Every structure is written in C-alpha cells, then in structure tokens.
VOPAGU-2260 file (C-alpha; in pm, 1 decimal, decimal comma):
REM VOPAGU-2260
SITE   aa  ch    i         X         Y         Z
SITE  MET   A    0       0,0       0,0       0,0
SITE  HIS   A    1     290,8     236,9      66,2
SITE  MET   A    2     417,6     174,3    -284,8
SITE  ALA   A    3      74,4     262,3    -429,6
SITE  GLN   A    4      57,4     583,0    -231,2
SITE  GLY   A    5     402,4     682,6    -348,3
SITE  GLN   A    6     305,3     614,0    -706,7
SITE  GLU   A    7     -17,2     806,7    -660,8
SITE  ILE   A    8     174,6    1111,7    -534,9
SITE  GLN   A    9     426,5    1083,3    -817,6
SITE  LEU   A   10     147,1    1073,1   -1076,2
SITE  HIS   A   11     -21,0    1371,0    -923,1
SITE  LEU   A   12     299,5    1574,2    -930,5
SITE  GLN   A   13     349,1    1482,9   -1293,9
SITE  GLY   A   14      24,0    1660,6   -1378,2
SITE  HIS   A   15    -209,6    1357,7   -1415,7
SITE  PRO   A   16    -568,0    1400,0   -1289,1
SITE  SER   A   17    -777,8    1193,1   -1058,1
SITE  ALA   A   18    -858,7     933,1   -1326,2
SITE  LEU   A   19    -505,3     798,7   -1299,4
SITE  MET   A   20    -526,0     807,8    -920,9
SITE  ALA   A   21    -837,4     593,1    -935,2
SITE  SER   A   22    -653,3     353,9   -1165,2
SITE  VAL   A   23    -373,4     321,9    -909,2
SITE  LEU   A   24    -617,4     244,6    -628,5
SITE  LYS   A   25    -794,4     -14,2    -842,1
SITE  ARG   A   26    -465,7    -190,1    -925,0
SITE  ASP   A   27    -367,9    -183,4    -557,3
SITE  GLN   A   28    -676,6    -384,8    -474,9
SITE  ALA   A   29    -587,8    -639,5    -742,9
SITE  GLY   A   30    -231,1    -690,3    -626,5
SITE  PRO   A   31     115,6    -533,5    -612,0
SITE  LEU   A   32     215,4    -291,5    -886,0
SITE  PRO   A   33     525,9    -327,7   -1100,5
SITE  PRO   A   34     789,4     -59,4   -1052,3
SITE  LEU   A   35     724,0     262,7   -1244,8
SITE  GLN   A   36     965,8     349,2   -1523,5
SITE  PRO   A   37    1083,5     710,8   -1522,9
SITE  THR   A   38    1005,7     751,0   -1894,3
SITE  SER   A   39     679,0     560,2   -1900,3
SITE  LEU   A   40     464,3     873,6   -1862,0
SITE  PRO   A   41     504,2    1224,8   -2008,0
SITE  GLN   A   42     565,2    1516,4   -1778,6
SITE  GLN   A   43     221,4    1660,2   -1855,0
SITE  SER   A   44     -91,4    1513,8   -2005,6
SITE  VAL   A   45    -160,2    1584,8   -2373,6
SITE  THR   A   46    -520,9    1602,4   -2478,8
SITE  ILE   A   47    -585,0    1629,5   -2852,1
SITE  MET   A   48    -929,8    1761,6   -2922,0
SITE  PRO   A   49   -1038,9    1845,0   -3276,1
SITE  PRO   A   50   -1153,7    2206,9   -3314,3
SITE  SER   A   51   -1525,1    2245,8   -3269,2
SITE  ILE   A   52   -1709,9    2316,2   -3590,7
SITE  LEU   A   53   -1944,7    2544,1   -3399,0
SITE  LYS   A   54   -1650,9    2734,6   -3254,1
SITE  ARG   A   55   -1501,4    2777,8   -3598,6
SITE  TRP   A   56   -1830,9    2906,2   -3736,5
SITE  ARG   A   57   -1862,4    3152,4   -3450,2
SITE  TRP   A   58   -1509,8    3280,2   -3516,4
SITE  TRP   A   59   -1574,8    3324,8   -3887,6
SITE  ILE   A   60   -1907,7    3497,0   -3821,3
SITE  LEU   A   61   -1731,8    3735,4   -3581,4
SITE  VAL   A   62   -1463,1    3811,7   -3840,1
SITE  LEU   A   63   -1725,6    3857,8   -4113,3
SITE  LEU   A   64   -1929,7    4098,0   -3899,2
SITE  ASN   A   65   -1617,0    4301,3   -3826,7
SITE  ILE   A   66   -1530,4    4311,0   -4197,1
SITE  ILE   A   67   -1880,6    4430,1   -4286,7
SITE  SER   A   68   -1857,8    4695,4   -4013,9
SITE  VAL   A   69   -1526,1    4824,6   -4147,1
SITE  LEU   A   70   -1631,1    4838,9   -4512,9
SITE  SER   A   71   -1981,7    4979,6   -4462,9
SITE  GLY   A   72   -1884,9    5224,8   -4188,9
SITE  GLN   A   73   -1584,7    5362,1   -4377,6
SITE  THR   A   74   -1770,0    5399,7   -4708,1
SITE  VAL   A   75   -2078,5    5570,4   -4562,3
SITE  ALA   A   76   -1875,7    5796,5   -4329,7
SITE  THR   A   77   -1643,5    5913,3   -4608,5
SITE  LEU   A   78   -1929,7    5988,6   -4847,9
SITE  LEU   A   79   -2129,7    6171,8   -4579,4
SITE  GLY   A   80   -1819,8    6370,0   -4482,9
SITE  ARG   A   81   -1784,1    6495,2   -4840,2
SITE  PHE   A   82   -2160,6    6552,7   -4859,9
SITE  TYR   A   83   -2139,8    6779,6   -4553,3
SITE  PHE   A   84   -1894,3    7012,9   -4727,4
SITE  ASP   A   85   -2075,6    6999,0   -5062,9
SITE  GLN   A   86   -2410,5    7100,9   -4914,9
SITE  GLY   A   87   -2289,4    7409,7   -4731,6
SITE  GLY   A   88   -2096,2    7284,7   -4429,2
SITE  ASN   A   89   -1767,2    7467,5   -4390,9
SITE  SER   A   90   -1652,6    7402,3   -4033,6
SITE  LEU   A   91   -1338,9    7189,8   -4023,7
SITE  TRP   A   92   -1370,3    7149,7   -3649,1
SITE  MET   A   93   -1732,5    7035,1   -3669,6
SITE  ALA   A   94   -1633,3    6777,8   -3932,1
SITE  THR   A   95   -1359,1    6664,8   -3693,1
SITE  VAL   A   96   -1582,2    6650,1   -3385,3
SITE  ILE   A   97   -1838,6    6420,6   -3548,1
SITE  GLN   A   98   -1570,6    6162,8   -3635,2
SITE  SER   A   99   -1549,8    6066,7   -3268,2
SITE  ALA   A  100   -1866,7    6218,7   -3119,0
SITE  GLY   A  101   -2062,6    5894,1   -3157,2
SITE  ALA   A  102   -1857,4    5724,5   -2884,2
SITE  PRO   A  103   -2132,4    5744,4   -2615,3
SITE  LEU   A  104   -2345,3    5518,7   -2837,3
SITE  LEU   A  105   -2113,6    5234,2   -2734,7
SITE  LEU   A  106   -2196,3    5271,7   -2364,5
SITE  PRO   A  107   -2528,3    5074,1   -2362,3
SITE  PRO   A  108   -2381,8    4761,3   -2527,7
SITE  LEU   A  109   -2072,4    4792,1   -2308,9
SITE  LEU   A  110   -2290,5    4789,1   -1996,2
SITE  LEU   A  111   -2503,4    4499,0   -2121,6
SITE  ILE   A  112   -2213,7    4270,8   -2214,5
SITE  PRO   A  113   -2120,8    4022,6   -1938,4
SITE  LYS   A  114   -1786,6    4100,1   -1780,2
SITE  ASN   A  115   -1669,6    3737,5   -1781,2
SITE  SER   A  116   -1320,8    3747,3   -1926,5
SITE  SER   A  117   -1083,0    3481,7   -2045,8
SITE  SER   A  118    -813,9    3648,3   -1838,6
SITE  VAL   A  119    -812,3    3732,7   -1469,6
SITE  PHE   A  120    -548,4    3996,9   -1536,9
SITE  ARG   A  121    -655,0    4360,1   -1571,3
SITE  PRO   A  122    -406,9    4643,4   -1633,8
SITE  PRO   A  123    -363,7    4906,2   -1360,7
SITE  LEU   A  124    -612,0    5190,1   -1396,5
SITE  HIS   A  125    -345,1    5460,4   -1426,8
SITE  LYS   A  126    -166,8    5275,4   -1706,3
SITE  ILE   A  127    -478,3    5216,4   -1915,7
SITE  ALA   A  128    -594,1    5576,3   -1850,1
SITE  ILE   A  129    -265,9    5713,4   -1987,6
SITE  ILE   A  130    -305,5    5494,8   -2297,1
SITE  TYR   A  131    -662,7    5615,2   -2352,9
SITE  ILE   A  132    -563,4    5981,2   -2318,2
SITE  ALA   A  133    -261,2    5944,2   -2548,8
SITE  PHE   A  134    -464,3    5762,1   -2812,7
SITE  GLY   A  135    -742,9    6019,2   -2786,0
SITE  LEU   A  136    -503,9    6309,7   -2849,1
SITE  VAL   A  137    -347,7    6140,4   -3151,3
SITE  ILE   A  138    -690,6    6045,3   -3288,6
SITE  ALA   A  139    -799,1    6409,1   -3262,2
SITE  GLY   A  140    -498,0    6518,2   -3468,4
SITE  ALA   A  141    -553,6    6248,4   -3730,4
SITE  ASN   A  142    -923,5    6332,6   -3758,4
SITE  LEU   A  143    -844,1    6700,8   -3814,1
SITE  MET   A  144    -603,6    6611,6   -4095,5
SITE  TYR   A  145    -867,7    6385,2   -4249,4
SITE  SER   A  146   -1116,0    6674,4   -4236,4
SITE  TYR   A  147    -874,2    6897,5   -4424,6
SITE  GLY   A  148    -833,6    6621,7   -4682,8
SITE  LEU   A  149   -1209,2    6589,0   -4736,6
SITE  LEU   A  150   -1241,9    6967,1   -4768,8
SITE  TYR   A  151    -952,7    7021,0   -5009,2
SITE  LEU   A  152    -970,8    6705,4   -5224,7
SITE  PRO   A  153   -1228,9    6526,9   -5438,7
SITE  VAL   A  154   -1347,7    6224,9   -5241,7
SITE  SER   A  155   -1215,3    5985,0   -5508,5
SITE  THR   A  156    -864,5    6131,6   -5477,7
SITE  TYR   A  157    -893,4    6140,2   -5099,4
SITE  SER   A  158    -984,6    5770,3   -5085,5
SITE  LEU   A  159    -700,8    5666,0   -5314,0
SITE  ILE   A  160    -445,7    5857,7   -5105,6
SITE  CYS   A  161    -584,5    5689,4   -4793,4
SITE  ALA   A  162    -485,1    5356,9   -4952,7
SITE  THR   A  163    -126,1    5439,4   -4858,4
SITE  GLN   A  164    -215,6    5350,0   -4499,2
SITE  LEU   A  165    -152,0    4983,8   -4588,4
SITE  GLY   A  166     204,0    5069,0   -4690,7
SITE  PHE   A  167     259,5    5272,3   -4374,6
SITE  ASN   A  168     107,8    4996,2   -4164,9
SITE  SER   A  169     339,3    4737,9   -4320,0
SITE  ILE   A  170     637,7    4942,6   -4206,3
SITE  PHE   A  171     499,9    5007,0   -3857,5
SITE  SER   A  172     398,6    4641,3   -3818,6
SITE  TYR   A  173     751,8    4533,1   -3906,8
SITE  PHE   A  174     910,4    4746,2   -3632,9
SITE  ILE   A  175     633,1    4745,4   -3370,0
SITE  ASN   A  176     453,7    4412,0   -3415,8
SITE  LYS   A  177     746,9    4207,8   -3554,0
SITE  GLN   A  178     553,8    4139,2   -3873,5
SITE  LYS   A  179     754,5    3961,4   -4143,7
SITE  PHE   A  180     843,0    4188,3   -4436,5
SITE  THR   A  181     828,5    3959,1   -4739,2
SITE  SER   A  182     883,9    4040,9   -5105,1
SITE  LEU   A  183     508,6    4052,0   -5167,5
SITE  ILE   A  184     452,1    4300,2   -4884,5
SITE  SER   A  185     745,0    4507,1   -5011,7
SITE  ASN   A  186     584,5    4502,2   -5354,7
SITE  SER   A  187     258,0    4617,2   -5198,4
SITE  VAL   A  188     429,4    4909,1   -5021,9
SITE  VAL   A  189     606,1    5021,9   -5340,3
SITE  LEU   A  190     291,1    5005,3   -5550,3
SITE  LEU   A  191      77,8    5194,0   -5299,6
SITE  THR   A  192     347,2    5460,5   -5263,5
SITE  PHE   A  193     368,5    5494,8   -5641,7
SITE  SER   A  194     -10,2    5522,3   -5661,3
SITE  ALA   A  195      -8,1    5807,8   -5409,5
SITE  ALA   A  196     277,0    5979,0   -5594,8
SITE  LEU   A  197      72,0    5976,1   -5915,9
SITE  LEU   A  198    -215,0    6145,3   -5735,9
SITE  GLY   A  199      25,1    6394,6   -5580,8
SITE  VAL   A  200     128,9    6531,0   -5920,8
SITE  ASN   A  201    -227,6    6520,1   -6053,0
SITE  SER   A  202    -379,6    6848,4   -5936,5
SITE  ASP   A  203    -665,0    6844,5   -6186,5
SITE  SER   A  204    -952,0    6841,6   -5936,8
SITE  THR   A  205   -1298,1    6865,9   -6082,9
SITE  GLY   A  206   -1501,1    6795,7   -5768,2
SITE  SER   A  207   -1765,4    7048,1   -5667,6
SITE  ASN   A  208   -1689,8    7312,1   -5405,1
SITE  ILE   A  209   -1319,3    7221,5   -5391,8
SITE  PRO   A  210   -1115,7    7530,9   -5286,7
SITE  LYS   A  211    -874,5    7638,7   -5557,5
SITE  GLY   A  212    -503,2    7604,6   -5489,3
SITE  LYS   A  213    -555,6    7385,5   -5182,7
SITE  TYR   A  214    -483,3    7051,6   -5350,9
SITE  PRO   A  215    -117,2    7021,6   -5234,3
SITE  LEU   A  216    -212,6    7095,4   -4871,5
SITE  GLY   A  217    -500,4    6846,6   -4886,7
SITE  PHE   A  218    -268,8    6584,6   -5033,8
SITE  VAL   A  219       0,9    6628,9   -4767,3
SITE  LEU   A  220    -245,2    6634,3   -4477,1
SITE  THR   A  221    -433,4    6325,8   -4602,0
SITE  LEU   A  222    -102,2    6144,1   -4641,8
SITE  GLY   A  223      -4,2    6247,9   -4288,6
SITE  ALA   A  224    -340,8    6132,9   -4155,7
SITE  SER   A  225    -295,3    5793,2   -4324,4
SITE  ALA   A  226      48,1    5751,8   -4163,9
SITE  THR   A  227     -89,2    5852,1   -3822,5
SITE  PHE   A  228    -383,9    5616,6   -3857,7
SITE  SER   A  229    -152,5    5328,5   -3949,3
SITE  LEU   A  230      64,9    5399,3   -3646,9
SITE  LEU   A  231    -242,5    5390,3   -3423,0
SITE  VAL   A  232    -350,7    5057,4   -3571,6
SITE  SER   A  233     -11,7    4897,7   -3501,7
SITE  LEU   A  234       0,1    5044,6   -3151,4
SITE  THR   A  235    -349,6    4911,4   -3084,5
SITE  GLN   A  236    -232,9    4559,2   -3160,8
SITE  LEU   A  237      68,0    4611,6   -2933,7
SITE  VAL   A  238    -154,9    4731,7   -2647,8
SITE  PHE   A  239    -387,1    4431,3   -2682,9
SITE  GLU   A  240     -90,3    4191,4   -2680,7
SITE  LYS   A  241     126,4    4349,0   -2409,6
SITE  VAL   A  242    -107,9    4546,3   -2184,7
SITE  ILE   A  243    -468,7    4427,2   -2211,9
SITE  LYS   A  244    -385,5    4061,7   -2287,3
SITE  ASP   A  245    -747,5    3987,7   -2372,7
SITE  GLN   A  246    -970,1    3985,5   -2682,0
SITE  THR   A  247   -1324,3    4015,6   -2548,9
SITE  LEU   A  248   -1591,1    4234,7   -2705,7
SITE  SER   A  249   -1611,3    4447,3   -2391,8
SITE  TRP   A  250   -1243,2    4539,8   -2429,0
SITE  VAL   A  251   -1294,8    4621,9   -2798,9
SITE  LEU   A  252   -1583,4    4856,7   -2716,9
SITE  GLU   A  253   -1400,7    5010,5   -2422,0
SITE  PHE   A  254   -1083,8    5069,1   -2622,8
SITE  GLN   A  255   -1285,8    5249,4   -2887,9
SITE  MET   A  256   -1513,2    5447,3   -2656,4
SITE  TYR   A  257   -1276,0    5608,6   -2406,8
SITE  PRO   A  258   -1009,6    5737,9   -2651,7
SITE  SER   A  259   -1294,0    5867,8   -2872,4
SITE  ILE   A  260   -1440,1    6057,5   -2576,7
SITE  VAL   A  261   -1098,7    6216,1   -2516,3
SITE  SER   A  262   -1074,4    6301,5   -2886,5
SITE  THR   A  263   -1424,5    6453,8   -2881,7
SITE  LEU   A  264   -1342,2    6674,0   -2582,1
SITE  VAL   A  265   -1022,3    6797,7   -2748,7
SITE  THR   A  266   -1192,5    6877,3   -3078,8
SITE  VAL   A  267   -1488,5    7047,8   -2907,1
SITE  ILE   A  268   -1235,5    7275,2   -2734,4
SITE  GLY   A  269   -1082,4    7341,2   -3076,7
SITE  LEU   A  270   -1426,9    7419,0   -3218,0
SITE  PHE   A  271   -1486,0    7689,9   -2954,9
SITE  MET   A  272   -1130,7    7827,5   -2952,2
SITE  SER   A  273   -1131,1    7865,2   -3331,5
SITE  GLY   A  274   -1457,2    8057,9   -3323,0
SITE  GLU   A  275   -1618,2    7825,7   -3576,8
SITE  TRP   A  276   -1898,5    7747,8   -3332,5
SITE  LYS   A  277   -2046,0    8089,4   -3412,8
SITE  GLY   A  278   -2118,8    7981,3   -3768,0
SITE  ILE   A  279   -2293,8    7654,5   -3679,6
SITE  SER   A  280   -2639,7    7814,1   -3668,8
SITE  GLU   A  281   -2576,4    7974,3   -4008,0
SITE  GLU   A  282   -2472,9    7636,3   -4148,4
SITE  TYR   A  283   -2786,6    7481,5   -4006,5
SITE  GLU   A  284   -3013,1    7746,6   -4155,6
SITE  GLY   A  285   -2846,7    7759,2   -4496,1
SITE  TYR   A  286   -2781,0    7388,3   -4557,4
SITE  LYS   A  287   -2877,5    7321,9   -4919,1
SITE  THR   A  288   -3078,2    7006,0   -4855,5
SITE  GLY   A  289   -3254,8    7136,5   -4546,2
SITE  LYS   A  290   -3221,0    7147,3   -4170,2
SITE  ALA   A  291   -3325,2    6785,2   -4117,6
SITE  SER   A  292   -3067,7    6676,5   -4373,4
SITE  TYR   A  293   -2800,0    6872,4   -4185,3
SITE  VAL   A  294   -2874,4    6689,6   -3860,4
SITE  LEU   A  295   -2901,3    6350,2   -4030,7
SITE  THR   A  296   -2568,9    6407,9   -4209,1
SITE  LEU   A  297   -2387,2    6477,6   -3883,4
SITE  VAL   A  298   -2556,8    6194,2   -3694,0
SITE  GLY   A  299   -2504,3    5947,5   -3979,5
SITE  THR   A  300   -2136,2    6040,9   -4005,3
SITE  ALA   A  301   -2084,6    6001,3   -3630,3
SITE  VAL   A  302   -2255,6    5660,6   -3620,1
SITE  SER   A  303   -2075,3    5535,9   -3932,7
SITE  TRP   A  304   -1731,8    5620,4   -3794,1
SITE  GLN   A  305   -1808,3    5430,2   -3473,9
SITE  VAL   A  306   -1926,7    5127,4   -3672,8
SITE  PHE   A  307   -1602,3    5140,9   -3871,4
SITE  ALA   A  308   -1381,9    5182,3   -3562,8
SITE  VAL   A  309   -1540,2    4899,1   -3364,4
SITE  GLY   A  310   -1503,2    4661,9   -3659,1
SITE  LEU   A  311   -1142,6    4769,3   -3711,2
SITE  ILE   A  312   -1042,1    4719,0   -3345,7
SITE  GLY   A  313   -1224,7    4385,5   -3351,3
SITE  LEU   A  314   -1012,4    4267,2   -3644,5
SITE  ILE   A  315    -695,8    4396,2   -3479,3
SITE  SER   A  316    -766,5    4207,5   -3156,4
SITE  VAL   A  317    -877,6    3884,9   -3327,2
SITE  ILE   A  318    -625,6    3868,5   -3614,9
SITE  SER   A  319    -368,9    4147,8   -3667,6
SITE  SER   A  320    -325,1    4516,0   -3745,3
SITE  LEU   A  321    -210,6    4443,1   -4099,3
SITE  PHE   A  322    -516,5    4232,3   -4174,2
SITE  ALA   A  323    -742,5    4503,9   -4033,4
SITE  ASN   A  324    -574,1    4762,4   -4252,9
SITE  VAL   A  325    -604,0    4536,4   -4556,4
SITE  ILE   A  326    -979,8    4514,6   -4504,7
SITE  SER   A  327    -993,0    4891,8   -4464,2
SITE  THR   A  328    -803,9    4928,0   -4791,9
SITE  LEU   A  329   -1051,1    4688,5   -4953,6
SITE  GLY   A  330   -1291,8    4983,7   -4959,7
SITE  LEU   A  331   -1051,3    5154,1   -5202,2
SITE  PRO   A  332   -1247,7    5080,8   -5520,9
SITE  ILE   A  333   -1584,6    5132,7   -5351,8
SITE  VAL   A  334   -1565,7    5497,6   -5244,1
SITE  PRO   A  335   -1432,6    5644,8   -5574,5
SITE  ILE   A  336   -1707,5    5468,5   -5770,7
SITE  PHE   A  337   -1975,7    5612,9   -5544,0
SITE  ALA   A  338   -1800,1    5951,2   -5556,6
SITE  VAL   A  339   -1819,4    5961,2   -5935,5
SITE  ILE   A  340   -2189,8    5868,6   -5924,9
SITE  LEU   A  341   -2299,3    6088,4   -5633,4
SITE  PHE   A  342   -2061,9    6386,1   -5645,7
SITE  HIS   A  343   -1963,4    6379,6   -6015,3
SITE  ASP   A  344   -1592,8    6364,2   -5930,4
SITE  GLY   A  345   -1373,4    6352,5   -6235,7
SITE  MET   A  346   -1216,5    6013,6   -6309,4
SITE  ASN   A  347    -932,9    6094,5   -6548,6
SITE  GLY   A  348    -666,1    5860,1   -6681,5
SITE  VAL   A  349    -419,5    5930,5   -6400,2
SITE  LYS   A  350    -677,9    5841,1   -6134,9
SITE  VAL   A  351    -770,3    5520,4   -6316,6
SITE  VAL   A  352    -404,0    5415,6   -6336,9
SITE  ALA   A  353    -350,8    5509,0   -5969,9
SITE  MET   A  354    -653,4    5301,7   -5870,0
SITE  LEU   A  355    -536,7    4998,0   -6068,2
SITE  ILE   A  356    -186,6    5021,5   -5918,2
SITE  ALA   A  357    -331,4    5052,4   -5568,6
SITE  ILE   A  358    -555,5    4749,1   -5625,8
SITE  TRP   A  359    -251,1    4556,9   -5749,5
SITE  GLY   A  360     -66,0    4647,9   -5430,6
SITE  PHE   A  361    -366,9    4545,4   -5224,3
SITE  LEU   A  362    -389,1    4205,6   -5397,6
SITE  SER   A  363     -16,3    4151,4   -5343,1
SITE  TYR   A  364     -68,3    4174,2   -4970,1
SITE  ILE   A  365    -382,5    3958,7   -4980,4
SITE  TYR   A  366    -184,7    3685,1   -5156,7
SITE  GLN   A  367      90,5    3708,4   -4893,8
SITE  HIS   A  368    -170,9    3672,8   -4620,9
SITE  TYR   A  369    -309,2    3366,3   -4798,7
SITE  LEU   A  370      38,6    3209,9   -4814,6
SITE  ASP   A  371      99,7    3282,1   -4445,3
SITE  GLY   A  372    -235,9    3128,8   -4351,9
SITE  THR   A  373    -171,7    2815,8   -4559,0
SITE  LYS   A  374     173,4    2772,5   -4404,6
SITE  ALA   A  375      40,8    2819,3   -4050,0
SITE  LYS   A  376    -239,7    2569,5   -4109,6
SITE  LYS   A  377       4,1    2311,3   -4246,9
SITE  LYS   A  378     235,5    2354,8   -3947,4
SITE  GLU   A  379     -59,0    2320,7   -3707,4
SITE  GLU   A  380    -165,1    1994,8   -3873,6
SITE  GLU   A  381     190,1    1858,2   -3856,6
SITE  ASP   A  382     219,2    1949,5   -3487,9
SITE  GLY   A  383    -116,2    1781,7   -3422,8
SITE  ARG   A  384      -2,4    1458,9   -3590,9
SITE  LYS   A  385     319,9    1462,7   -3386,0
SITE  ASP   A  386     123,1    1498,2   -3062,0
SITE  ILE   A  387    -110,9    1213,8   -3161,9
SITE  ASN   A  388     183,3     988,9   -3245,0
SITE  GLN   A  389     346,5    1078,0   -2914,7
SITE  VAL   A  390      34,3     980,2   -2720,6
SITE  ALA   A  391     -15,8     663,0   -2926,5
SITE  SER   A  392     341,4     552,3   -2851,0
SITE  LEU   A  393     286,4     563,3   -2473,9
SITE  PRO   A  394     267,6     219,0   -2304,9
C-alpha cells in the first residue's frame, strides 16, 4: 500500500488528474504494482481535441461581422463627410468633432455585455488611462487632418491617397509588431506609394466646391493622416498583446469608446477656440438640402465612424493590425465609384491608373496573407499529428 501511495503522489505531481489516481487504487486492490519506469509517462498530459465546428463558425461569423462593419462604416462615413462640405458645411472642427462624437453610443452595449473574461489579469487603472488619453489626443490630430483632406480634395482622390495606410502599416507592423516583411509586402508598399505619388502630381480636381489652390495641402495632410492612422492601428495591436492581454468584445468597445471621448473633448475645445462654433447656426439654416438633412448628415457620419472603428479594433484584436488595414483598404475601389456617381468627381486617366496600381498592391498583400495562412495551417496539422503519435506511442 505504501508503494501505491508513493506512485499516486508521483502521478499527481506529474500533472495527471484523478482518473489515474483511481486507476492506481484499483490496481492496488488487485495486487502489487510493477515498478514505475521514469520515462513511461510524459511530464504533462496531452489532450488532442479536434476544433469544434461550432466554434469555428462563430469565429468566422465574428470576423465577417467586423469586416462588414469596417467596409460599410468607412464607405458611408467618407461619403457623408464629403456631402457635408458639398451642401454648405464649412466648419473643419465640426467635421472633426463628429468623427469621434458617436462614442457614447457604445456605452449601452458595453454595460449589457457580461464582464466574464478569459483572463483574470486587468491592467492598472493609471496605465490604461494614460493609454486612452494618449490615443485620444493622436486620434484628434488624425481626424483634423482627415477633415482637411475631405475639404480640399475630391473624395475619389482622398480615398485613393488613404490607400497608402496599408504601406505605412506594413512598415509600422515590421518594427512594432514584428511582422515579417516579405517580397510581396514590399511590392505592396512600393505600388501603394507609387499610386499616391501619381495622385500627388495630378492636381486636376474637378469635384464640386473644392477650394482652388488647396490641392497640395489636402494631399500632404491626407497622407499624414494615413500615416498617423496606421501607427495607431499597429500600436493598438501592441496594447492588446502586451497590456490588455485579452480579446473580449467588452475590451474592444471600451478601447474604442474612451479614446474617442478624449478626442471629442479635445476637438470640441478646438471648435470653440477657433470661433467656428459661431457659424454653426448659419450652417444649419443655410444647408442646401434642409435642416433635417443637416442633422441627419452629422448623426449618420458620427454613427458610421463608430461602426467602422469597432469593426477595425475587432479585427486587430482577433487577427492582426495588418489584416485590419487590408480590409480597410478593400474599400478603395468602392468609395471612388460612389463619388463619381454621387458627387460627379472627375475620373481621369491618371486616377484610373492610380486606382489599378493601388488594387494591385492590395492584392499583393492579400496573396501574402493567404500564403501565411496556408503555411500556419500546415504547421498546425503537422504538430497535431506529432502529438497524436506521441500519445499513441505511450505504453
């Protein structure tokens, strides 16, 4: 009996559960046990369970919903932003405020979501508060630059320049997120940069209500906003990996809501300090499509940007910053087409070539992502077979 107890303790220390302990007790009743061999059992139990089909479907549905949120939110918000300026809106600060003003809409779902988390760890309040404030300040600056871009550029040109964010994000992901920089990703960066350069020398803007002589400033500020946005996307992935260490929906909503509130407060201060708030009532009264249309434009823009942001952060937390930016860039051909139809933006030869080059760069990255996914899946299958063979070889 002393031998059985010793073996029972040894099994327990080696990480084996009570099932093996019961087996030891049963053998003890039948008779003495043979001596245990040091290598007869692994140091920890290996349980190979095939992935649940339901779990896979849930994951894909979550990814699909985030993708739809990114594409629909970005497209609608961009078009409404241009519509605001075309119909008589002229406040840069108001256009900036509404990009983050919809953040309180996330509070009800945040309160209703159960707080059960896959991790018992929660970052210190002061650390996460500093991150929220820093992100909010940077978001405010990026949103202001985007507003200048929408005011000074045709929306088709604006959208194509925004495609450079994938190239910027590739660079930031390499240094911040340790993303591999393959030949296909390099090709994508070069093509997207070349596409933006073509648009930079093409100052033939035929969009309505575009201020004359402001094209270069709009180009530079939109490019700067794209770089800033890409930096934020990479830093978001870093924060989720190193600080938050969780991927729940409540964290996604919280990470979007609090920095957006900070951004809204900063831009509201800018609205009052600039004096543009005095012209809001005049905008409201003189809006070409009516007062109700003015309110709906602002509300629709605010809601659309929140839908886009939540989907983007969801993709960052579930997959990666580069993948999230790729999906954002997927809206590249969508917005210019709608811009030509709705706002009669000119689509000259240079813009067509720039769009085709940008799509080529986008597809280059998509193909690299496909190769990475195939390689990872193959490695996972090989590791699974090795574990099964290891378990099968045990006596």
